[in-house]
C-alpha positions in Angstrom: -6.0 -4.7 -25.2 -3.2 -2.7 -23.8 0.3 -3.7 -22.7 1.4 -2.9 -19.1 3.9 -0.3 -20.4 1.0 1.7 -21.9 -0.7 2.0 -18.6 2.2 3.9 -17.0 1.4 7.6 -16.8 -2.3 7.2 -17.5 -4.6 9.5 -15.5 -6.9 7.7 -13.0 -10.3 9.1 -12.1 -12.9 7.7 -9.7 -16.5 7.1 -10.7 -17.2 10.3 -8.8 -15.0 12.3 -11.3 -12.2 12.8 -8.8 -8.7 12.9 -10.2 -6.7 10.3 -8.2 -3.3 10.6 -9.8 -1.4 8.7 -12.6 -0.4 5.1 -12.9 3.1 4.6 -11.6 3.4 0.9 -11.6 1.5 -2.4 -12.1 1.2 -5.1 -9.4 1.4 -8.7 -10.8 0.9 -12.0 -9.1 4.2 -13.6 -10.0 2.9 -17.1 -9.4 -0.1 -16.9 -11.7 1.1 -14.1 -14.0 -2.0 -11.9 -13.7 -2.5 -8.3 -12.9 -3.7 -7.7 -9.4 -3.7 -3.9 -9.2 -2.2 -0.6 -10.1 0.0 1.7 -8.1 -0.8 5.5 -8.1 0.7 8.3 -6.0 -2.2 10.2 -4.4 -2.6 13.5 -6.2 -2.7 15.4 -2.8 -0.4 13.5 -0.4 2.0 11.9 -2.9 1.7 8.6 -0.9 1.7 5.4 -3.0 -1.8 3.9 -3.1 -2.9 0.5 -4.6 -5.9 0.2 -6.8 -7.2 -3.4 -6.8 -7.8 -4.8 -10.3 -11.4 -5.5 -9.3 -12.0 -1.7 -8.8 -11.1 -0.9 -12.5 -14.2 -0.1 -14.4 -12.7 0.9 -17.7 -9.4 1.8 -19.4 -9.4 4.0 -22.5 -8.0 7.5 -22.6 -8.1 7.4 -18.8 -8.4 4.7 -16.1 -11.8 4.8 -14.5 -12.1 3.1 -11.1 -15.0 2.6 -8.6 -14.8 4.7 -5.5 -13.1 2.7 -2.8 -11.2 3.1 0.4 -7.6 4.1 -0.3 -4.8 1.8 0.9 -1.1 2.4 0.9 0.7 0.3 -1.7 1.8 -2.9 -0.1 -0.9 -3.1 2.5 -3.7 -5.6 2.2 -7.2 -4.3 2.4 
């Protein structure tokens, strides 16, 4: 198990081997206290994107996520 601080700066790759960026922040449901997603700045546009928690496949040396439609951080998908 990792702490939230350890996630910051980790490289995120899609399941199609595409580098997406690095973890910049973690989104938490403040009422329930659970992680709902990660914030990453797109490696090309530098726009903040949200990665839903359900899209995370694995976290080890990198964060591996399933391919999904990008959404800007703060938008609901």
